[in-house]
BALOBA-1460 file (C-alpha; in Angstrom, 3 decimals):
// residues 328
<rec num="1" residu="x" x="1.739" y="18.250" z="13.854"/>
<rec num="2" residu="x" x="-0.843" y="17.153" z="11.299"/>
<rec num="3" residu="x" x="-2.228" y="13.616" z="11.628"/>
<rec num="4" residu="x" x="-0.912" y="11.180" z="9.015"/>
<rec num="5" residu="x" x="2.441" y="10.484" z="7.406"/>
<rec num="6" residu="x" x="5.204" y="12.986" z="8.117"/>
<rec num="7" residu="x" x="5.590" y="15.505" z="5.287"/>
<rec num="8" residu="x" x="8.373" y="14.785" z="2.794"/>
<rec num="9" residu="x" x="10.264" y="17.988" z="3.625"/>
<rec num="10" residu="x" x="10.345" y="17.010" z="7.308"/>
<rec num="11" residu="x" x="11.313" y="13.411" z="6.504"/>
<rec num="12" residu="x" x="14.256" y="14.622" z="4.448"/>
<rec num="13" residu="x" x="15.365" y="17.253" z="7.004"/>
<rec num="14" residu="x" x="14.900" y="15.434" z="10.297"/>
<rec num="15" residu="x" x="15.203" y="11.738" z="9.395"/>
<rec num="16" residu="x" x="16.813" y="10.835" z="6.057"/>
<rec num="17" residu="x" x="19.520" y="13.509" z="6.319"/>
<rec num="18" residu="x" x="20.409" y="12.332" z="9.824"/>
<rec num="19" residu="x" x="21.137" y="8.726" z="8.825"/>
<rec num="20" residu="x" x="24.687" y="7.585" z="8.090"/>
<rec num="21" residu="x" x="25.811" y="4.723" z="5.839"/>
<rec num="22" residu="x" x="27.832" y="2.181" z="7.800"/>
<rec num="23" residu="x" x="27.434" y="-1.169" z="5.990"/>
<rec num="24" residu="x" x="28.373" y="-2.243" z="2.458"/>
<rec num="25" residu="x" x="25.528" y="-4.771" z="2.489"/>
<rec num="26" residu="x" x="22.945" y="-1.970" z="2.453"/>
<rec num="27" residu="x" x="22.321" y="-1.136" z="-1.211"/>
<rec num="28" residu="x" x="18.990" y="0.685" z="-0.926"/>
<rec num="29" residu="x" x="17.373" y="2.578" z="1.924"/>
<rec num="30" residu="x" x="13.765" y="3.679" z="2.178"/>
<rec num="31" residu="x" x="12.934" y="7.085" z="0.699"/>
<rec num="32" residu="x" x="10.034" y="9.042" z="-0.740"/>
<rec num="33" residu="x" x="8.121" y="6.631" z="-2.984"/>
<rec num="34" residu="x" x="10.414" y="3.770" z="-1.912"/>
<rec num="35" residu="x" x="8.950" y="1.640" z="0.864"/>
<rec num="36" residu="x" x="11.757" y="-0.884" z="1.340"/>
<rec num="37" residu="x" x="15.333" y="-1.383" z="2.382"/>
<rec num="38" residu="x" x="17.429" y="-3.707" z="0.215"/>
<rec num="39" residu="x" x="20.306" y="-5.724" z="1.700"/>
<rec num="40" residu="x" x="22.946" y="-7.711" z="-0.202"/>
<rec num="41" residu="x" x="23.393" y="-11.100" z="1.464"/>
<rec num="42" residu="x" x="25.150" y="-12.905" z="-1.372"/>
<rec num="43" residu="x" x="23.132" y="-14.961" z="-3.816"/>
<rec num="44" residu="x" x="19.828" y="-13.266" z="-2.998"/>
<rec num="45" residu="x" x="18.856" y="-9.793" z="-1.893"/>
<rec num="46" residu="x" x="16.987" y="-9.319" z="1.390"/>
<rec num="47" residu="x" x="14.049" y="-6.891" z="1.278"/>
<rec num="48" residu="x" x="12.796" y="-5.384" z="4.553"/>
<rec num="49" residu="x" x="9.870" y="-3.105" z="5.334"/>
<rec num="50" residu="x" x="7.942" y="-2.002" z="8.408"/>
<rec num="51" residu="x" x="4.496" y="-0.474" z="8.934"/>
<rec num="52" residu="x" x="2.096" y="0.306" z="11.790"/>
<rec num="53" residu="x" x="-1.688" y="-0.027" z="11.843"/>
<rec num="54" residu="x" x="-3.213" y="3.089" z="13.433"/>
<rec num="55" residu="x" x="-6.450" y="3.889" z="11.597"/>
<rec num="56" residu="x" x="-8.412" y="0.700" z="12.234"/>
<rec num="57" residu="x" x="-9.622" y="-1.255" z="15.251"/>
<rec num="58" residu="x" x="-10.950" y="-4.378" z="13.473"/>
<rec num="59" residu="x" x="-9.193" y="-7.001" z="11.330"/>
<rec num="60" residu="x" x="-5.956" y="-5.746" z="12.893"/>
<rec num="61" residu="x" x="-3.979" y="-8.960" z="12.557"/>
<rec num="62" residu="x" x="-4.716" y="-9.392" z="8.874"/>
<rec num="63" residu="x" x="-4.149" y="-5.713" z="8.056"/>
<rec num="64" residu="x" x="-0.865" y="-5.638" z="9.951"/>
<rec num="65" residu="x" x="0.578" y="-8.573" z="8.024"/>
<rec num="66" residu="x" x="-0.705" y="-7.502" z="4.637"/>
<rec num="67" residu="x" x="0.507" y="-3.896" z="4.679"/>
<rec num="68" residu="x" x="4.136" y="-4.861" z="5.272"/>
<rec num="69" residu="x" x="4.010" y="-7.832" z="2.906"/>
<rec num="70" residu="x" x="2.626" y="-5.463" z="0.277"/>
<rec num="71" residu="x" x="5.652" y="-3.214" z="0.725"/>
<rec num="72" residu="x" x="8.187" y="-5.976" z="0.084"/>
<rec num="73" residu="x" x="6.012" y="-7.116" z="-2.833"/>
<rec num="74" residu="x" x="6.946" y="-3.833" z="-4.526"/>
<rec num="75" residu="x" x="10.430" y="-5.315" z="-4.989"/>
<rec num="76" residu="x" x="8.986" y="-8.611" z="-6.322"/>
<rec num="77" residu="x" x="10.223" y="-10.214" z="-3.097"/>
<rec num="78" residu="x" x="8.964" y="-13.466" z="-1.600"/>
<rec num="79" residu="x" x="7.987" y="-12.757" z="2.052"/>
<rec num="80" residu="x" x="9.713" y="-15.116" z="4.480"/>
<rec num="81" residu="x" x="9.201" y="-13.886" z="8.037"/>
<rec num="82" residu="x" x="7.502" y="-11.140" z="10.016"/>
<rec num="83" residu="x" x="8.243" y="-9.496" z="13.374"/>
<rec num="84" residu="x" x="5.094" y="-8.385" z="15.174"/>
<rec num="85" residu="x" x="5.040" y="-5.622" z="17.812"/>
<rec num="86" residu="x" x="1.758" y="-5.211" z="19.714"/>
<rec num="87" residu="x" x="1.165" y="-2.309" z="22.127"/>
<rec num="88" residu="x" x="-1.936" y="-2.869" z="24.246"/>
<rec num="89" residu="x" x="-3.772" y="-0.374" z="26.495"/>
<rec num="90" residu="x" x="-4.761" y="-1.611" z="29.976"/>
<rec num="91" residu="x" x="-8.436" y="-1.447" z="28.946"/>
<rec num="92" residu="x" x="-7.972" y="-4.257" z="26.394"/>
<rec num="93" residu="x" x="-8.551" y="-7.925" z="27.208"/>
<rec num="94" residu="x" x="-6.488" y="-11.044" z="26.649"/>
<rec num="95" residu="x" x="-9.192" y="-12.156" z="24.208"/>
<rec num="96" residu="x" x="-8.501" y="-9.048" z="22.094"/>
<rec num="97" residu="x" x="-4.872" y="-10.143" z="21.830"/>
<rec num="98" residu="x" x="-5.869" y="-13.740" z="21.092"/>
<rec num="99" residu="x" x="-8.071" y="-12.649" z="18.174"/>
<rec num="100" residu="x" x="-5.319" y="-10.469" z="16.714"/>
<rec num="101" residu="x" x="-2.708" y="-13.231" z="16.823"/>
<rec num="102" residu="x" x="-5.091" y="-15.800" z="15.364"/>
<rec num="103" residu="x" x="-6.038" y="-13.372" z="12.597"/>
<rec num="104" residu="x" x="-2.390" y="-12.563" z="11.862"/>
<rec num="105" residu="x" x="-1.382" y="-16.229" z="11.836"/>
<rec num="106" residu="x" x="-4.229" y="-17.178" z="9.498"/>
<rec num="107" residu="x" x="-3.112" y="-14.453" z="7.076"/>
<rec num="108" residu="x" x="0.472" y="-15.711" z="7.278"/>
<rec num="109" residu="x" x="-0.747" y="-19.187" z="6.344"/>
<rec num="110" residu="x" x="-2.436" y="-17.792" z="3.231"/>
<rec num="111" residu="x" x="0.646" y="-15.792" z="2.230"/>
<rec num="112" residu="x" x="3.098" y="-18.545" z="3.245"/>
<rec num="113" residu="x" x="5.338" y="-16.727" z="5.712"/>
<rec num="114" residu="x" x="6.104" y="-17.173" z="9.412"/>
<rec num="115" residu="x" x="5.717" y="-14.941" z="12.432"/>
<rec num="116" residu="x" x="9.310" y="-15.212" z="13.693"/>
<rec num="117" residu="x" x="9.270" y="-12.883" z="16.699"/>
<rec num="118" residu="x" x="8.314" y="-9.472" z="17.998"/>
<rec num="119" residu="x" x="7.260" y="-7.746" z="21.196"/>
<rec num="120" residu="x" x="4.009" y="-7.628" z="23.181"/>
<rec num="121" residu="x" x="3.471" y="-4.972" z="25.845"/>
<rec num="122" residu="x" x="0.625" y="-3.551" z="27.914"/>
<rec num="123" residu="x" x="1.116" y="0.201" z="28.234"/>
<rec num="124" residu="x" x="-0.884" y="3.314" z="29.078"/>
<rec num="125" residu="x" x="1.107" y="5.176" z="26.410"/>
<rec num="126" residu="x" x="-1.587" y="4.106" z="23.899"/>
<rec num="127" residu="x" x="-5.377" y="4.395" z="24.093"/>
<rec num="128" residu="x" x="-6.065" y="1.610" z="21.600"/>
<rec num="129" residu="x" x="-4.175" y="-1.427" z="20.335"/>
<rec num="130" residu="x" x="-1.323" y="-0.457" z="18.024"/>
<rec num="131" residu="x" x="0.433" y="-3.049" z="15.861"/>
<rec num="132" residu="x" x="3.660" y="-2.612" z="13.927"/>
<rec num="133" residu="x" x="5.038" y="-5.290" z="11.604"/>
<rec num="134" residu="x" x="8.438" y="-5.739" z="9.997"/>
<rec num="135" residu="x" x="8.564" y="-8.177" z="7.091"/>
<rec num="136" residu="x" x="11.705" y="-9.759" z="5.644"/>
<rec num="137" residu="x" x="11.611" y="-11.121" z="2.113"/>
<rec num="138" residu="x" x="14.058" y="-12.357" z="-0.502"/>
<rec num="139" residu="x" x="14.399" y="-11.676" z="-4.210"/>
<rec num="140" residu="x" x="16.883" y="-12.751" z="-6.861"/>
<rec num="141" residu="x" x="18.906" y="-9.958" z="-8.428"/>
<rec num="142" residu="x" x="17.375" y="-10.329" z="-11.881"/>
<rec num="143" residu="x" x="13.770" y="-10.134" z="-10.644"/>
<rec num="144" residu="x" x="13.582" y="-6.800" z="-8.831"/>
<rec num="145" residu="x" x="12.187" y="-3.736" z="-10.646"/>
<rec num="146" residu="x" x="14.652" y="-1.140" z="-11.943"/>
<rec num="147" residu="x" x="13.364" y="2.452" z="-11.936"/>
<rec num="148" residu="x" x="16.294" y="3.477" z="-14.125"/>
<rec num="149" residu="x" x="14.558" y="1.705" z="-17.016"/>
<rec num="150" residu="x" x="11.402" y="3.841" z="-16.767"/>
<rec num="151" residu="x" x="10.944" y="5.978" z="-19.883"/>
<rec num="152" residu="x" x="8.437" y="8.228" z="-21.619"/>
<rec num="153" residu="x" x="5.416" y="6.349" z="-22.961"/>
<rec num="154" residu="x" x="5.504" y="3.530" z="-20.400"/>
<rec num="155" residu="x" x="2.136" y="2.381" z="-19.055"/>
<rec num="156" residu="x" x="0.998" y="3.345" z="-15.547"/>
<rec num="157" residu="x" x="-1.466" y="0.764" z="-14.242"/>
<rec num="158" residu="x" x="-3.269" y="-0.223" z="-11.049"/>
<rec num="159" residu="x" x="-4.590" y="-3.548" z="-9.828"/>
<rec num="160" residu="x" x="-8.106" y="-4.146" z="-8.478"/>
<rec num="161" residu="x" x="-9.865" y="-0.953" z="-7.302"/>
<rec num="162" residu="x" x="-8.665" y="2.096" z="-5.418"/>
<rec num="163" residu="x" x="-10.018" y="2.745" z="-1.915"/>
<rec num="164" residu="x" x="-10.364" y="-0.945" z="-1.020"/>
<rec num="165" residu="x" x="-8.827" y="-0.633" z="2.424"/>
<rec num="166" residu="x" x="-10.544" y="2.646" z="3.269"/>
<rec num="167" residu="x" x="-13.909" y="1.254" z="2.189"/>
<rec num="168" residu="x" x="-13.396" y="-1.851" z="4.320"/>
<rec num="169" residu="x" x="-12.304" y="0.107" z="7.409"/>
<rec num="170" residu="x" x="-15.166" y="2.614" z="7.211"/>
<rec num="171" residu="x" x="-17.705" y="-0.155" z="6.669"/>
<rec num="172" residu="x" x="-16.423" y="-2.086" z="9.685"/>
<rec num="173" residu="x" x="-15.969" y="0.926" z="11.976"/>
<rec num="174" residu="x" x="-18.971" y="3.215" z="11.365"/>
<rec num="175" residu="x" x="-22.405" y="2.356" z="12.762"/>
<rec num="176" residu="x" x="-24.202" y="4.566" z="10.226"/>
<rec num="177" residu="x" x="-22.930" y="2.450" z="7.309"/>
<rec num="178" residu="x" x="-26.465" y="1.012" z="6.953"/>
<rec num="179" residu="x" x="-27.678" y="4.507" z="6.012"/>
<rec num="180" residu="x" x="-25.244" y="4.513" z="3.086"/>
<rec num="181" residu="x" x="-25.264" y="0.945" z="1.799"/>
<rec num="182" residu="x" x="-27.889" y="-1.793" z="1.642"/>
<rec num="183" residu="x" x="-27.368" y="-5.133" z="3.409"/>
<rec num="184" residu="x" x="-25.726" y="-6.824" z="0.427"/>
<rec num="185" residu="x" x="-23.390" y="-3.871" z="-0.142"/>
<rec num="186" residu="x" x="-22.376" y="-3.778" z="3.530"/>
<rec num="187" residu="x" x="-21.526" y="-7.479" z="3.386"/>
<rec num="188" residu="x" x="-19.422" y="-6.908" z="0.268"/>
<rec num="189" residu="x" x="-17.684" y="-3.871" z="1.786"/>
<rec num="190" residu="x" x="-16.799" y="-5.859" z="4.905"/>
<rec num="191" residu="x" x="-15.413" y="-8.674" z="2.741"/>
<rec num="192" residu="x" x="-12.913" y="-6.303" z="1.119"/>
<rec num="193" residu="x" x="-10.629" y="-6.907" z="4.100"/>
<rec num="194" residu="x" x="-9.816" y="-10.177" z="2.311"/>
<rec num="195" residu="x" x="-8.541" y="-8.255" z="-0.751"/>
<rec num="196" residu="x" x="-5.798" y="-6.214" z="0.926"/>
<rec num="197" residu="x" x="-2.864" y="-8.294" z="-0.332"/>
<rec num="198" residu="x" x="-1.073" y="-7.387" z="-3.589"/>
<rec num="199" residu="x" x="1.344" y="-10.325" z="-3.411"/>
<rec num="200" residu="x" x="-0.324" y="-12.252" z="-6.264"/>
<rec num="201" residu="x" x="-0.083" y="-9.428" z="-8.793"/>
<rec num="202" residu="x" x="3.492" y="-8.725" z="-7.688"/>
<rec num="203" residu="x" x="4.531" y="-12.310" z="-8.432"/>
<rec num="204" residu="x" x="2.916" y="-12.160" z="-11.863"/>
<rec num="205" residu="x" x="4.450" y="-8.743" z="-12.608"/>
<rec num="206" residu="x" x="7.922" y="-10.090" z="-11.793"/>
<rec num="207" residu="x" x="7.667" y="-12.267" z="-14.915"/>
<rec num="208" residu="x" x="7.004" y="-9.340" z="-17.251"/>
<rec num="209" residu="x" x="9.830" y="-6.867" z="-16.620"/>
<rec num="210" residu="x" x="7.886" y="-4.570" z="-14.304"/>
<rec num="211" residu="x" x="9.933" y="-1.385" z="-13.886"/>
<rec num="212" residu="x" x="8.457" y="0.015" z="-10.682"/>
<rec num="213" residu="x" x="5.743" y="-0.887" z="-8.167"/>
<rec num="214" residu="x" x="4.273" y="1.105" z="-5.295"/>
<rec num="215" residu="x" x="1.435" y="-0.179" z="-3.112"/>
<rec num="216" residu="x" x="-1.255" y="2.466" z="-2.708"/>
<rec num="217" residu="x" x="-1.579" y="3.179" z="1.000"/>
<rec num="218" residu="x" x="-1.992" y="6.442" z="2.950"/>
<rec num="219" residu="x" x="-3.194" y="9.406" z="0.861"/>
<rec num="220" residu="x" x="-4.538" y="6.985" z="-1.716"/>
<rec num="221" residu="x" x="-3.895" y="6.893" z="-5.442"/>
<rec num="222" residu="x" x="-3.058" y="10.593" z="-5.745"/>
<rec num="223" residu="x" x="-0.494" y="10.310" z="-2.963"/>
<rec num="224" residu="x" x="1.045" y="7.210" z="-4.564"/>
<rec num="225" residu="x" x="1.212" y="8.904" z="-7.966"/>
<rec num="226" residu="x" x="2.970" y="11.958" z="-6.519"/>
<rec num="227" residu="x" x="5.445" y="9.830" z="-4.569"/>
<rec num="228" residu="x" x="6.118" y="7.721" z="-7.658"/>
<rec num="229" residu="x" x="7.094" y="10.726" z="-9.772"/>
<rec num="230" residu="x" x="9.789" y="11.456" z="-7.193"/>
<rec num="231" residu="x" x="10.985" y="7.853" z="-7.024"/>
<rec num="232" residu="x" x="11.241" y="7.432" z="-10.822"/>
<rec num="233" residu="x" x="12.365" y="11.006" z="-11.630"/>
<rec num="234" residu="x" x="9.754" y="11.255" z="-14.410"/>
<rec num="235" residu="x" x="6.291" y="12.716" z="-14.827"/>
<rec num="236" residu="x" x="2.949" y="10.901" z="-14.957"/>
<rec num="237" residu="x" x="-0.269" y="11.798" z="-16.758"/>
<rec num="238" residu="x" x="-3.467" y="10.010" z="-15.707"/>
<rec num="239" residu="x" x="-7.015" y="10.110" z="-17.102"/>
<rec num="240" residu="x" x="-9.460" y="10.266" z="-14.188"/>
<rec num="241" residu="x" x="-12.104" y="8.405" z="-16.220"/>
<rec num="242" residu="x" x="-9.855" y="5.337" z="-16.306"/>
<rec num="243" residu="x" x="-9.391" y="5.082" z="-12.524"/>
<rec num="244" residu="x" x="-11.231" y="1.968" z="-11.227"/>
<rec num="245" residu="x" x="-13.509" y="2.860" z="-8.299"/>
<rec num="246" residu="x" x="-16.159" y="0.584" z="-6.787"/>
<rec num="247" residu="x" x="-19.693" y="1.961" z="-6.621"/>
<rec num="248" residu="x" x="-19.812" y="1.345" z="-2.855"/>
<rec num="249" residu="x" x="-16.611" y="3.383" z="-2.459"/>
<rec num="250" residu="x" x="-18.218" y="6.232" z="-4.416"/>
<rec num="251" residu="x" x="-21.339" y="6.054" z="-2.234"/>
<rec num="252" residu="x" x="-19.292" y="6.198" z="0.963"/>
<rec num="253" residu="x" x="-17.186" y="9.036" z="-0.439"/>
<rec num="254" residu="x" x="-20.237" y="11.108" z="-1.332"/>
<rec num="255" residu="x" x="-21.809" y="10.564" z="2.105"/>
<rec num="256" residu="x" x="-18.694" y="11.677" z="4.004"/>
<rec num="257" residu="x" x="-17.647" y="14.247" z="1.388"/>
<rec num="258" residu="x" x="-14.220" y="12.667" z="0.872"/>
<rec num="259" residu="x" x="-12.129" y="12.073" z="-2.249"/>
<rec num="260" residu="x" x="-11.803" y="8.333" z="-3.064"/>
<rec num="261" residu="x" x="-8.528" y="9.060" z="-4.878"/>
<rec num="262" residu="x" x="-7.044" y="10.289" z="-1.589"/>
<rec num="263" residu="x" x="-8.378" y="7.372" z="0.484"/>
<rec num="264" residu="x" x="-6.071" y="4.650" z="1.817"/>
<rec num="265" residu="x" x="-5.975" y="1.910" z="-0.803"/>
<rec num="266" residu="x" x="-3.997" y="-1.142" z="0.305"/>
<rec num="267" residu="x" x="-5.050" y="-3.933" z="-2.034"/>
<rec num="268" residu="x" x="-4.245" y="-1.912" z="-5.128"/>
<rec num="269" residu="x" x="-0.742" y="-1.851" z="-6.634"/>
<rec num="270" residu="x" x="0.586" y="0.978" z="-8.820"/>
<rec num="271" residu="x" x="2.808" y="-0.489" z="-11.569"/>
<rec num="272" residu="x" x="4.884" y="0.687" z="-14.541"/>
<rec num="273" residu="x" x="5.566" y="-1.435" z="-17.657"/>
<rec num="274" residu="x" x="6.411" y="-0.853" z="-21.270"/>
<rec num="275" residu="x" x="3.379" y="-1.358" z="-23.508"/>
<rec num="276" residu="x" x="4.158" y="-4.872" z="-24.727"/>
<rec num="277" residu="x" x="5.038" y="-6.200" z="-21.270"/>
<rec num="278" residu="x" x="1.892" y="-4.631" z="-19.810"/>
<rec num="279" residu="x" x="-0.293" y="-6.375" z="-22.376"/>
<rec num="280" residu="x" x="1.219" y="-9.762" z="-21.478"/>
<rec num="281" residu="x" x="1.019" y="-9.044" z="-17.738"/>
<rec num="282" residu="x" x="-2.627" y="-7.996" z="-17.984"/>
<rec num="283" residu="x" x="-3.542" y="-11.158" z="-19.905"/>
<rec num="284" residu="x" x="-2.073" y="-13.449" z="-17.250"/>
<rec num="285" residu="x" x="-3.369" y="-11.409" z="-14.307"/>
<rec num="286" residu="x" x="-6.908" y="-11.568" z="-15.629"/>
<rec num="287" residu="x" x="-6.688" y="-15.350" z="-16.047"/>
<rec num="288" residu="x" x="-6.097" y="-15.333" z="-12.253"/>
<rec num="289" residu="x" x="-9.152" y="-13.059" z="-11.736"/>
<rec num="290" residu="x" x="-7.027" y="-10.026" z="-10.882"/>
<rec num="291" residu="x" x="-8.396" y="-6.848" z="-12.432"/>
<rec num="292" residu="x" x="-5.689" y="-4.657" z="-14.004"/>
<rec num="293" residu="x" x="-6.355" y="-1.189" z="-15.440"/>
<rec num="294" residu="x" x="-4.135" y="1.136" z="-17.464"/>
<rec num="295" residu="x" x="-4.765" y="4.635" z="-16.091"/>
<rec num="296" residu="x" x="-2.053" y="6.704" z="-17.747"/>
<rec num="297" residu="x" x="1.512" y="6.945" z="-18.958"/>
<rec num="298" residu="x" x="4.974" y="8.248" z="-18.157"/>
<rec num="299" residu="x" x="5.806" y="11.729" z="-19.451"/>
<rec num="300" residu="x" x="9.068" y="13.569" z="-20.097"/>
<rec num="301" residu="x" x="8.547" y="16.270" z="-17.467"/>
<rec num="302" residu="x" x="8.388" y="15.663" z="-13.712"/>
<rec num="303" residu="x" x="4.809" y="16.788" z="-13.098"/>
<rec num="304" residu="x" x="2.038" y="14.514" z="-11.909"/>
<rec num="305" residu="x" x="-1.093" y="15.464" z="-13.845"/>
<rec num="306" residu="x" x="-4.648" y="14.112" z="-13.706"/>
<rec num="307" residu="x" x="-7.009" y="14.950" z="-16.569"/>
<rec num="308" residu="x" x="-10.554" y="15.345" z="-15.240"/>
<rec num="309" residu="x" x="-13.460" y="16.877" z="-17.191"/>
<rec num="310" residu="x" x="-10.933" y="18.371" z="-19.657"/>
<rec num="311" residu="x" x="-9.147" y="20.142" z="-16.792"/>
<rec num="312" residu="x" x="-5.536" y="19.451" z="-15.808"/>
<rec num="313" residu="x" x="-5.032" y="18.861" z="-12.080"/>
<rec num="314" residu="x" x="-1.387" y="19.070" z="-11.031"/>
<rec num="315" residu="x" x="-0.860" y="16.886" z="-7.977"/>
<rec num="316" residu="x" x="1.319" y="18.128" z="-5.139"/>
<rec num="317" residu="x" x="2.436" y="16.477" z="-1.919"/>
<rec num="318" residu="x" x="-0.687" y="14.976" z="-0.335"/>
<rec num="319" residu="x" x="-2.319" y="16.043" z="2.918"/>
<rec num="320" residu="x" x="-3.569" y="13.592" z="5.541"/>
<rec num="321" residu="x" x="-5.498" y="10.593" z="4.301"/>
<rec num="322" residu="x" x="-9.238" y="11.084" z="3.848"/>
<rec num="323" residu="x" x="-9.845" y="8.218" z="6.300"/>
<rec num="324" residu="x" x="-8.948" y="10.525" z="9.198"/>
<rec num="325" residu="x" x="-11.885" y="12.783" z="8.288"/>
<rec num="326" residu="x" x="-14.200" y="9.844" z="8.924"/>
<rec num="327" residu="x" x="-12.450" y="7.987" z="11.742"/>
<rec num="328" residu="x" x="-10.679" y="10.113" z="14.349"/>
């Protein structure tokens, strides 16, 4: 099978269609464009999400925590606890594990959640350290986004810049990075690992009637846009010129001949608001030094279209993330 996320058709046929519903407390299960499960525990709703880290070998602890916290952030949830599973090849050292746990714990301190359990195993079933995290969060009923409220003319926006995670991973993993970027740019690219969380913008968005959020991970912005059209049952039209891309990301993309819009982008949140709520959200976000950019709007049809150089590009289900072309 192709490296990367399992294709939607296969997910539906071999996973989603095989799962039964056995508990009344389960009010939402994960699906295409929906990264969380939602459980009814009375006064509050419990949000749960899980993710592995497979494409990186550095900053593993921080990445592992952030990617799952970002998922529950899409429901405006407050992360409470995380379960951490670490699979370690025999070639690794105890110091490798120590660094990962210290990194993960430091990130949990910043995000104010606890590592509450997990599993640690040395196994020859893997050839590098693999981490999977499951985060549990809580959200009040009146705070979570409601995709049923999405309508034509709503604003589609992103936070920060696309390609943040991919840029950080490539900069940290590839020795030839000094051929692409100067010393100052390399330092900045490496520092992007500190920008992977979208929790801050999620908390601000929860105050302004955000209708849908989707953190931009594998397959990048274009993948997130396509998945979102399925989740919201509407179309999206985006102007390529409005997409925020760092110059260092463009340099790396040109060198490796990859598309930055299809590059893993944890650290950037895709969000949908009505126009008035977006204006108020943007004003507060920018007072907290969080860049927010309107890149398009919701349309009546169900197509996902990007306008680039006066051409219309209709997005389809994404292929493997561009990161895998650089790091195998």
